[in-house]
C-alpha positions in Angstrom: 142.9 108.8 94.2 144.0 107.6 90.8 142.4 109.3 87.8 143.1 109.8 84.1 144.9 112.9 83.2 143.7 115.2 80.4 145.0 118.2 78.7 142.9 121.4 78.9 142.7 124.5 76.7 143.0 128.0 78.2 139.2 128.4 78.1 138.8 125.2 80.1 141.3 126.3 82.7 139.4 129.6 82.9 136.3 127.6 83.6 138.0 125.6 86.3 139.4 128.7 88.0 135.9 130.3 87.9 134.5 127.3 89.6 137.2 127.4 92.3 136.4 131.1 92.8 132.8 130.3 93.6 131.3 131.1 90.2 128.0 129.5 89.4 127.6 127.2 86.4 124.3 128.0 84.6 123.6 125.8 81.7 126.4 126.3 79.2 127.5 129.7 80.6 129.4 130.9 83.6 128.2 133.8 85.8 129.9 135.2 88.9 127.8 135.1 92.0 127.8 138.9 92.2 126.7 139.3 88.6 124.0 138.0 86.2 126.1 138.7 83.1 126.9 135.9 80.8 130.4 135.1 79.7 132.0 132.7 77.2 130.4 129.4 76.5 131.7 126.1 77.8 133.5 124.8 74.7 134.2 121.3 76.1 133.9 119.3 79.4 135.7 121.3 82.1 138.2 119.9 84.6 135.3 120.3 87.1 134.9 116.5 86.4 138.2 115.9 88.2 137.3 118.4 91.0 134.0 116.7 91.6 135.6 113.3 91.6 137.9 114.4 94.4 135.1 116.0 96.4 132.1 113.7 95.9 133.3 110.2 95.0 133.0 108.9 98.5 129.6 110.5 99.1 128.3 109.0 95.9 129.1 105.5 97.1 127.8 105.8 100.6 124.8 108.2 100.4 121.4 107.6 98.9 120.6 109.2 95.5 118.5 111.9 97.3 121.4 112.7 99.6 123.9 112.9 96.7 121.5 115.3 94.9 121.1 117.5 97.9 124.9 117.5 98.7 125.8 118.3 95.1 123.3 121.0 94.7 124.5 122.8 97.8 128.2 122.2 97.4 130.4 125.3 97.2 127.4 127.7 96.6 126.7 126.1 93.2 123.2 126.3 91.9 121.5 124.1 89.3 118.5 124.7 87.1 116.4 122.1 85.4 115.9 122.4 81.7 112.5 123.4 80.4 109.8 120.7 80.3 107.1 120.7 77.7 103.7 119.6 78.9 102.1 117.2 76.4 99.9 119.2 74.1 97.7 116.9 71.9 95.3 118.6 69.5 92.4 117.4 71.6 92.4 116.0 75.1 89.6 113.4 75.1 90.6 111.8 78.4 91.5 113.9 81.4 91.3 112.4 84.9 92.6 115.3 86.9 95.6 113.1 88.0 98.8 114.8 89.1 102.1 113.0 89.0 105.4 113.8 90.7 107.6 114.2 87.6 111.3 113.8 88.2 111.9 116.0 85.1 110.5 119.0 86.9 110.7 117.8 90.5 107.1 118.8 91.1 103.6 117.4 90.6 102.3 117.9 87.0 98.9 117.5 85.5 99.0 114.1 83.7 98.0 114.1 80.0 98.9 111.3 77.6 100.6 112.2 74.3 97.5 111.3 72.3 95.1 112.9 74.7 93.3 109.6 75.0 93.2 106.7 77.5 96.0 105.0 75.6 99.1 105.2 77.8 102.7 104.1 76.9 105.1 103.2 79.7 108.6 101.9 79.8 110.1 100.4 83.0 113.7 99.5 83.6 113.8 95.8 84.3 116.2 93.6 86.3 119.8 92.7 85.7 119.5 88.9 86.1 122.7 87.6 87.7 121.5 86.9 91.2 118.4 86.3 93.3 115.8 89.0 93.4 115.8 91.0 96.6 113.5 93.3 98.5 115.0 96.3 96.7 113.6 94.8 93.5 110.2 94.4 95.2 110.3 98.1 96.2 110.4 99.0 92.5 108.3 96.5 90.8 105.6 96.0 93.4 105.4 99.7 93.9 104.9 100.3 90.2 102.4 97.4 90.0 100.3 99.3 92.5 100.5 102.5 90.3 99.7 100.5 87.2 96.6 99.0 88.8 95.4 102.4 89.9 95.9 103.9 86.4 94.1 101.0 84.8 91.3 100.1 87.3 90.6 103.4 88.9 91.4 106.0 86.2 90.6 103.7 83.2 93.8 104.0 81.2 94.7 101.3 78.6 98.4 100.8 79.3 101.1 99.3 77.1 103.9 98.5 79.6 107.3 97.5 78.2 110.0 96.1 80.5 113.5 95.1 79.6 115.7 92.3 81.0 119.4 93.0 81.1 121.0 89.6 80.3 124.5 90.9 79.4 126.6 93.4 81.3 129.8 93.5 83.4 128.2 91.9 86.5 126.8 89.1 84.4 130.2 88.5 82.7 131.9 88.4 86.0 129.3 86.1 87.7 129.2 83.6 84.8 133.0 83.5 84.9 133.0 82.9 88.6 130.5 80.0 88.3 132.1 78.7 85.1 128.7 79.0 83.4 127.6 80.2 80.0 126.1 83.7 80.4 122.8 82.7 78.9 122.5 79.7 81.2 123.1 82.0 84.2 120.7 84.8 83.1 117.9 82.5 81.9 117.9 80.8 85.3 117.7 84.1 87.3 115.3 85.6 84.9 112.8 82.8 85.5 113.4 83.1 89.3 112.6 86.9 89.0 109.4 86.2 87.1 108.5 83.6 89.7 109.1 86.0 92.5 106.9 88.6 90.8 104.1 86.1 90.5 104.5 85.2 94.2 104.2 88.9 95.0 101.1 89.1 92.8 102.8 91.6 90.4 101.1 91.5 87.0 103.4 90.8 84.1 104.2 93.6 81.6 102.7 93.9 78.2 106.1 93.3 76.5 109.4 91.9 77.8 112.6 92.5 75.9 116.1 91.0 76.3 119.3 92.7 75.4 120.8 89.6 73.7 117.8 89.3 71.4 118.3 93.0 70.2 121.9 93.0 69.0 121.2 93.9 65.4 118.8 96.7 66.4 121.4 98.0 68.9 124.2 98.1 66.4 122.0 99.9 63.8 120.9 102.4 66.5 124.4 103.2 67.6 125.5 103.7 63.9 122.7 106.2 63.4 123.8 108.2 66.5 127.3 108.2 65.0 125.9 109.4 61.6 124.0 112.2 63.4 127.3 113.4 64.9 126.7 112.5 68.5 129.0 109.6 68.9 132.5 108.4 67.8 134.4 105.2 67.4 137.7 104.8 69.4 139.8 101.7 69.3 136.9 99.3 68.7 134.5 101.0 71.2 131.9 103.7 70.5 131.3 106.6 72.9 128.5 109.1 73.2 129.9 112.6 72.8 128.2 114.6 75.6 129.6 118.0 74.4 128.2 117.6 70.9 124.8 116.8 72.4 124.9 119.7 74.8 125.8 122.1 71.9 122.9 120.9 69.7 119.9 123.3 69.5 117.2 122.6 72.1 119.1 119.6 73.5 119.8 119.2 77.2 122.1 116.7 78.9 121.5 115.4 82.5 117.9 116.5 82.8 117.1 114.6 85.9 120.2 115.3 88.0 122.0 118.4 86.7 123.8 118.7 90.0 125.4 115.3 89.4 126.7 116.1 86.0 130.4 116.1 87.2 130.1 113.3 89.7 133.0 111.1 88.6 132.2 108.2 90.9 128.7 107.8 89.5 130.0 108.3 85.9 132.5 105.5 86.5 129.9 103.3 88.1 127.6 103.8 85.1 130.4 102.7 82.7 131.0 99.4 84.6 134.1 98.0 86.3 135.3 96.1 83.2 135.4 99.3 81.1 137.6 101.5 83.3 140.8 100.6 81.5 139.4 102.0 78.3 138.8 105.5 79.9 141.8 107.1 78.1 140.1 106.3 74.7 137.5 109.0 75.4 137.6 112.5 74.1 136.1 113.6 77.5 135.7 111.8 80.8 132.0 112.6 80.6 131.5 110.6 77.4 130.0 107.1 78.0 130.1 103.8 76.1 127.5 102.9 73.6 129.5 99.8 72.4 132.3 98.2 74.3 135.3 96.6 72.6 135.6 92.9 73.4 138.0 91.6 76.0 139.4 88.1 76.0 137.0 85.5 77.3 133.9 87.8 77.2 130.7 87.1 75.2 130.9 89.1 71.9 128.8 90.1 69.0 130.0 91.5 65.6 129.7 95.1 64.7 131.2 97.6 62.2 133.6 98.6 64.9 134.8 95.1 65.7 133.6 92.4 68.1 132.1 93.7 71.4 128.9 94.2 73.4 126.5 97.0 74.2 127.1 99.6 76.8 124.6 99.5 79.7 122.5 102.6 78.9 122.0 102.0 75.2 119.8 98.9 75.6 116.9 100.7 77.2 116.9 103.5 74.5 116.9 100.9 71.7 114.4 98.4 73.0 111.9 100.9 74.3 112.0 103.0 71.1 111.8 99.9 68.9 108.8 98.3 70.6 106.9 101.6 71.0 107.5 102.5 67.4 106.1 99.2 66.3 103.1 99.4 68.6 102.2 103.1 68.5 104.0 104.6 65.6 106.4 106.7 67.6 109.4 106.0 69.9 108.4 108.5 72.6 106.6 107.5 75.7 104.2 108.9 78.3 105.9 107.4 81.4 109.3 106.0 82.2 109.9 104.5 85.6 112.8 103.0 87.6 114.6 103.0 90.9 115.8 106.3 92.2 119.4 105.1 92.3 119.3 104.9 88.4 118.5 108.6 87.9 122.1 109.4 87.1 123.8 108.4 85.0 121.6 105.6 83.6 118.3 107.4 83.0 119.9 110.7 82.0 122.1 108.9 79.5 119.2 106.9 78.2 117.3 110.1 77.4 120.4 111.7 75.8 120.9 108.7 73.5 117.3 108.4 72.5 116.9 112.1 71.8 120.1 112.2 69.8 118.8 109.3 67.8 115.3 110.5 67.1 115.9 114.3 67.1 113.1 114.9 69.6 114.1 116.9 72.7 111.6 115.2 75.0 111.7 111.4 74.6 110.0 110.9 78.0 107.1 113.1 79.2 106.9 111.9 82.8 109.7 110.2 84.7 108.7 108.6 88.0 111.1 107.0 90.5 110.6 104.5 93.3 112.1 105.4 96.7 114.9 103.6 98.4 114.2 100.5 100.6 116.0 100.4 104.0 116.3 97.4 106.3 115.8 98.5 109.9 117.0 102.0 109.0 120.0 101.0 106.9 120.4 100.7 103.1 120.1 97.1 102.2 123.6 95.6 101.6 125.2 92.2 101.7 128.2 93.8 103.6 125.8 94.9 106.4 124.3 91.4 106.5 120.8 92.9 106.1 120.3 91.6 102.5 116.9 90.0 102.2 115.7 88.1 99.1 112.1 88.1 98.0 111.9 84.4 98.7 113.2 85.0 102.2 110.7 87.8 102.8 107.8 85.6 101.7 108.8 83.0 104.2 108.2 85.5 107.0 105.2 87.4 105.6 102.6 86.8 102.9 102.5 88.7 99.6 99.4 90.6 100.8 101.2 91.7 104.0 104.2 92.9 102.0 102.0 94.8 99.5 100.0 96.3 102.4 103.3 97.5 103.9 104.2 99.2 100.6 100.8 100.8 100.3 101.4 102.4 103.7 104.2 104.4 102.2 104.3 106.8 99.2 105.9 105.0 96.2 108.6 107.6 95.8 109.6 108.0 99.5 112.2 106.0 101.4 110.7 103.0 103.1 112.0 101.0 106.1 111.4 97.2 106.1 111.5 95.6 109.5 109.5 94.5 112.5 108.7 98.1 113.5 107.0 98.8 110.2 105.5 95.3 109.7 103.8 95.2 113.1 101.3 98.0 112.4 100.9 96.6 108.9 99.7 93.3 110.4 97.4 95.1 112.7 95.8 96.9 109.7 95.4 93.6 107.9 93.7 92.1 110.8 91.4 95.1 111.0 90.3 94.7 107.4 89.9 90.9 107.7 87.9 91.0 110.8 85.7 93.8 109.3 84.8 91.5 106.4 84.1 88.6 108.7 81.8 90.8 110.8 80.1 92.3 107.7 79.4 88.8 106.3 78.0 87.6 109.6 75.9 90.8 109.8 74.5 90.4 106.3 73.9 86.6 106.6 70.7 87.1 108.6 69.4 90.2 106.8 67.2 90.3 103.7 65.2 92.9 101.7 62.0 91.4 103.3 62.9 93.3 106.5 62.2 96.9 107.4 64.1 99.2 105.0 63.5 102.5 106.7 66.6 104.6 106.7 67.4 105.8 110.2 69.6 108.7 111.1 72.5 106.2 111.7 72.1 104.4 108.4 71.8 107.7 106.5 74.9 109.0 108.3 76.9 105.9 107.3 75.8 106.2 103.7 76.8 109.8 103.6 80.2 108.9 105.1 80.7 106.4 102.3 80.0 109.0 99.7 82.4 111.4 101.3 85.0 108.7 101.6 84.7 107.8 97.9 85.4 111.4 97.0 88.4 111.5 99.4 89.8 108.3 98.0 89.6 109.6 94.4 91.3 112.9 95.5 94.1 111.0 97.2 94.7 108.8 94.2 94.7 111.9 92.0 97.4 113.3 94.3 100.3 111.3 92.9 98.8 108.0 94.0 98.6 108.8 97.7 97.9 105.2 99.0 98.7 105.9 102.7 95.9 108.4 102.7 93.6 105.9 101.0 94.2 103.3 103.7 93.6 105.9 106.4 90.2 106.8 104.8 89.2 103.2 104.4 90.3 102.5 108.0 88.1 105.3 109.3 85.2 104.0 107.2 85.7 100.5 108.7 85.6 101.9 112.2 82.4 103.8 111.6 80.7 100.7 110.0 81.7 98.5 113.0 80.1 101.1 115.3 76.9 101.0 113.2 76.8 97.2 113.3 77.3 97.0 117.0 75.4 100.0 118.4 72.4 100.6 116.3 69.0 99.2 117.4 68.5 95.7 116.0 65.3 96.6 114.1 67.0 99.7 112.6 70.1 98.0 111.2 70.0 97.9 107.4 71.9 95.3 105.5 72.2 97.4 102.3 74.2 100.2 103.9 76.7 97.7 105.3 76.8 95.9 101.9 77.5 99.2 100.2 80.4 100.0 102.4 81.9 96.4 102.3 81.5 96.3 98.5 83.3 99.6 98.1 86.2 98.7 100.4 86.5 95.4 98.7 86.7 97.1 95.3 89.4 99.6 96.4 91.5 96.9 98.1 91.2 94.7 95.1 92.3 97.4 92.6 95.4 97.9 94.9 96.2 94.2 94.4 95.4 92.9 97.9 93.2 90.2 96.4 96.0 88.6 94.3 96.3 88.2 90.6 93.3 88.0 88.4 92.7 84.8 86.5 91.9 84.4 82.8 88.5 83.2 81.6 84.9 83.0 83.0 83.9 81.6 86.3 82.1 78.3 86.5 78.4 78.4 85.8 77.8 76.8 89.2 78.6 79.5 91.8 79.1 76.8 94.4 82.0 75.3 92.6 85.4 76.8 91.7 88.5 75.5 90.0 86.5 72.7 88.4 85.8 71.0 91.8 82.4 69.5 92.1 79.8 70.5 94.8 80.3 67.1 96.4 84.1 67.7 96.7 83.5 71.0 98.4 80.8 69.7 100.9 82.3 66.3 101.7 84.7 67.4 104.5 82.0 69.5 106.1 79.3 66.8 105.9 81.8 64.2 107.3 82.4 66.4 110.3 78.6 67.0 110.8 77.9 63.2 110.5 80.5 62.4 113.1 79.2 65.1 115.4 75.5 64.0 115.0 76.5 60.4 115.8 78.3 61.3 118.9 75.5 63.6 120.2 72.9 60.8 119.7 75.0 58.5 121.8 75.3 61.0 124.6 71.6 61.9 124.4 70.6 58.2 124.8 72.6 58.1 128.0 71.1 61.5 129.1 74.6 62.9 129.3 74.0 66.6 129.0 77.5 67.6 130.1 78.9 65.2 127.5 76.8 66.9 124.8 78.1 70.3 125.7 81.6 69.0 125.6 81.0 67.6 122.1 79.7 71.0 121.0 82.9 72.6 122.2 85.0 69.9 120.5 83.1 70.5 117.3 83.8 74.2 117.4 87.4 74.0 118.5 88.6 70.8 116.8 86.4 69.7 113.9 85.6 73.0 112.2 89.1 74.5 112.5 90.8 72.3 109.8 87.9 73.2 107.5 88.6 76.9 107.8 85.5 77.7 109.8 85.6 79.9 112.9 82.5 79.5 115.1 82.0 82.2 117.7 79.4 82.0 120.5 77.7 85.3 121.3 75.0 86.3 123.8 72.3 86.3 121.1 73.5 83.1 119.3 76.5 81.9 117.3 78.0 83.1 114.0 80.4 81.4 111.6 83.3 83.0 109.7 85.5 81.6 107.0 89.2 81.9 107.5 92.5 80.4 106.4 92.7 76.9 107.9 96.4 77.3 108.6 95.7 80.5 110.5 92.9 78.8 112.6 95.2 75.9 113.3 97.9 78.2 114.4 95.5 80.1 116.7 94.3 76.7 118.1 97.9 75.7 118.8 98.6 79.0 120.5 95.4 78.7 122.5 96.2 75.1 123.5 99.8 76.1 124.4 98.4 78.9 126.6 96.1 76.5 128.3 98.9 74.0 128.9 101.1 76.9 130.2 98.5 78.0 132.6 97.8 74.4 133.7 101.5 73.9 134.4 101.7 77.2 136.2 98.7 76.2 138.3 100.2 72.8 139.1 103.5 74.4 140.0 101.7 76.8 142.4 99.8 74.0 143.9 102.9 71.9 144.4 104.7 74.9 146.0 101.7 75.4 148.3 101.6 71.7 149.2 105.4 71.9 150.0 104.9 74.9 152.2 102.0 73.3 154.0 104.1 70.2 154.6 106.9 72.3 156.0 104.5 74.2 158.2 103.6 70.9 159.9 107.2 70.4 161.1 108.3 71.5 164.6 111.1 74.1 164.6 113.6 71.4 165.6 112.6 69.1 162.8 112.5 72.0 160.3 116.0 73.1 161.1 117.4 69.6 160.7 115.9 69.2 157.2 117.4 72.4 155.8 119.8 71.9 152.9 122.4 74.0 151.1 121.7 75.1 147.5 123.0 71.8 146.1 119.9 70.2 147.7 121.8 67.4 149.5 124.3 68.9 152.0 122.7 69.6 155.4 122.9 73.3 156.3 123.6 72.4 160.0 125.3 69.3 161.6 124.9 69.7 165.4 122.0 71.0 167.5 121.5 71.8 171.2 118.8 70.2 173.4 116.2 72.6 172.1 116.9 71.8 168.5 118.8 75.0 167.9 121.7 74.6 165.4 125.2 75.0 166.8 127.5 73.9 163.9 127.4 74.7 160.2 127.7 72.3 157.2 131.4 72.0 157.7 130.9 71.0 161.4 132.3 74.3 162.5 130.7 76.2 165.4 128.4 79.0 164.3 129.7 82.5 164.6 127.6 85.4 165.9 125.9 86.3 162.6 125.2 82.7 161.8 123.6 82.2 165.2 121.3 85.2 164.6 120.2 83.8 161.2 119.5 80.4 162.7 117.5 81.9 165.6 115.4 83.9 163.1 114.7 80.8 161.1 113.8 78.9 164.2 111.5 81.6 165.5 109.7 82.0 162.1 109.1 78.3 161.9 107.8 78.3 165.5 105.1 80.7 164.5 104.0 78.6 161.5 104.0 75.5 163.5 101.9 76.9 166.3 99.4 78.2 163.6 99.2 74.7 162.2 98.6 73.2 165.6 95.8 75.8 166.3 94.2 75.0 162.9 94.2 71.3 163.8 92.6 71.9 167.1 95.3 70.0 168.9 95.4 70.1 172.8 98.8 68.4 172.8 101.3 70.6 174.6 104.4 71.4 172.6 107.6 69.6 173.6 110.6 71.2 175.0 112.2 71.3 171.6 109.2 73.3 170.3 109.5 76.1 172.8 110.8 79.4 171.2 114.0 80.9 172.3 
């Protein structure tokens, strides 16, 4: 493996030897495993960088982030400790929901309190790098956090300011625009718009603020200069690097808060710097230092700076844009929540925090860091090389946005999730369960009013109590780090109990209100989770029968046309007293006329009920039903033809039967010569039958003799069989 060589002091060599001897690195000190005593401080980055590069570079590129963390933390007996985390301590907590959030900064669930102690919540989310189509890995992050945002806003009542960046300049964009011979802005604007379109199609609500790197160049240059002025960065040959050692040695500052076990992972450090920056590695004071500003290379997009033409490093953009927007909107650069994909924990998110804290002087820029889990395709990490790369547009051609969201809701947001037929099949079953429940509930409520008996039976009381218990359980699940799988389980059980109530209770004891209460609650929870799509702006029409500006006549015209045609046809049949024809018209009206209108009519023992559904779904069901009818008809016809063929053969005498036998080609006679009784003597090649062939022919002859005699008996024939009909 090729790597840059560095010179090391005697202290640094001592650190390296201690590491090789199995000593444990604890913060900035070294302690032998058999002793808790502290020894000399780490004065500068140790050669452990090089050692880790040798040991873990391959693992870093093939394992998941969770696997890398686990491997690094257990490698060679080394232990890692997380730096202290300060729980937000506003003067007064005016808004406390009891929510607990899995905080990557502590790796445990923490009580959630905003910086202000109010319902005002600030959130920064790492956005996309727009150089290619958005894929299902993007969906895992942005759809997953859209669910959390909805829960925070609609269930817990927070007022959220969500800032998301768009990376529209980096190494990948430079390379892709060069490959396509396009201006980098032309490339990025195209894919950014495609990203926003994909998000809309997934019903992901847009953020409060969107920022682009190329529109923040002045702020980035100023921000980098201020980090230099504070002594945490240095210029080298036209580039600027963050000095990790200086930051680590600063009072109360901690580097690599999220993944301390990855602090010396050379492969991840190099990946964070970008492919186009590797040749500048020798300009650094330490291999752990990372670029804040990259010196321009020939043919690359450049911006002017005090250090010469260049462009920002990858990590600096988030620190600058998040701090700038939040400072303008809230008066401080810090934030309550920072989110992103788990693969960005190190080095991107760790470097983000180091830069921001070096700039503002605050040792906790982020209070709660949350990460989305990995997405796997049929058990494997999504990769173009594995040919399991699925774009969002491709996924939406297979499943609806609601089905994809429901799949995500069946998994914890921060857990690995598999996307494939095995996980989608139960998701579709769950969707059908909810859809059918709402159909049944609407049909149940359609014929029930408050004029009827409102006495609460034991069954009705029990269902209402179950609803109240379910509401508490759902709230508890959402407080437990947004446990949406548990929420769906609770709602599914509530649906099951309500279906039993609607079906089994005595008709005069069934209360519409209790079913309405359950259906309304389930609708509210599913809506806040985003399963009813994006909300529109503005007030609904004053006429509840209209929507989208369409008139009442526009809505009713297709239905009235179908009814008029049905009425006219029924009148004609009635005049001719054709009762069978009227019943056939009723079936046609149910199966053909109403389906394109999105109406499912179901005949039941006590009457009929109608349900509204997606016309495309009903048409698909009708096509499947018709195909099944055609298949069964063809199968029946084939069986009848086979039976007729067998019956015709049974009418043949054994001699005639043997003469009509053919080989598999259907044309060549099986036998060519026969004796006086009709028994074959020569095969298809006019060669005399051998012993085994004769036995086979005799068996066929005797079997046909039995069938023929049975046929003659059924016909009641008194005609004596001919000599050729006598068995052997």
